[in-house]
N, C-alpha and C positions, 0 to 999 in steps of 0.2 A: 582495438576491439574491446568490448565490455560484455561480460557474461553475467546474467542475473538469474538466480534460482529462488523461486518463492516456495514457502511452506507455511503450514499452520491453518489452512482452511478447514472447514468442516460444517457440521450441522449443530445448531443451537436453538433453544427456544427464545422467544422474544423476551427481552430484558437481560439476556445472558451476555457473556463476553467471549471474545476470541482475540488471539494475538497472531498477526501475520509476520513472517520474517522474509527478508530478501537478502540473500548472500551475494555480494558483488565481487567480481574479479576482473583482471585485465589491467593493462598498464595505465590506462587513463581514467578509470572510473571516478577518481577523486576530483576530477575537474568538472564533474557534472552535478547539477541539482538532481536529487533523487525524489521520485514521486510515486504515489499510488493512484491508480485509476481503477474504475470498475465498469463492467458492462452487464446489464441485466438483459434477459431474453427480450428480443424485439426492440431494444433501445440502443442508442448510440453509446459509445464509450464516453465516460465522464470523469473529470478530475475529482480526486478525493482529498489529497493532501500532498505537501512537498516539504523537503527539508534539505539544508545544506550540510555538507561535511564540515567538521571542525567547529564552526560557529553555531551550528544547530538552529539556524533561523527557520521558522516554520510558517506555513500558510495552509488554510483549510477551506474546503467548500462549505457554504452556509449550512447545508443539510447535515453535516457531521460535526460542526463546532460544538464543543462541550461534551461530546461523546467519544470521539476518536482522538488519539494522540500519536503523532508520528515522531520518531526519534532515530538518530544515527549513532551507532557504536563504532567509533573509529578503530578501536583495537580489534574488533571482530569483523570489520568490513561488512557490517550488516545493518540494514535499515528495518525498523520495526513499525508496525501499525497496531496499536492497542485499541481495540474496539469494544466499548462498553455500552450498556443499555441498547443492545441491538434491536432493530425493528424489522418486520417482514420486508419492508421496502429496501433494506440493505442487502437483500439477496442478490447476488451477482457473482460473476467471475472477477476476481481482483488481480490486477496486473501491477507489477513493479516496473518502473521506467527510469532510465537515466537520461537526463537532458530535458530542458523545458519544452523542447519540440518533440519529445518522445524519440530520441535518437536510437535508443536500445530498449528492448522489451523482454520481460521474462515470459514464461510459458503460461502463467496464470494459475490461480488456485480458487476453487469454488467455495463460496460461503453461502449457506442456506439458513435462513432464519424462519422458524415456524411460529405461527400465531397461537 
């Protein structure tokens, strides 16, 4: 089992920044690729970014490249998503996930960007 707890969401004006955190626990979480997804009202959940533990290999959705940075802190068992130059279209509930197929999910954290 893997447990994921997100934090760091909130409200920000366009152009601002937020940093999301995802604390991971459980016996096997290091064997999973970690990712962030988001779901806006009336839309399907979409991939945002992913990172591997230890090597820190990353991948991003085109819509966030150059603005978002994902990282994994092995010592803190935490994955971060630094979001800069936020846009109103980034407004969504952001979810942390373990596994490329979304094997485990956190509860989600709301991010609201006003214009």
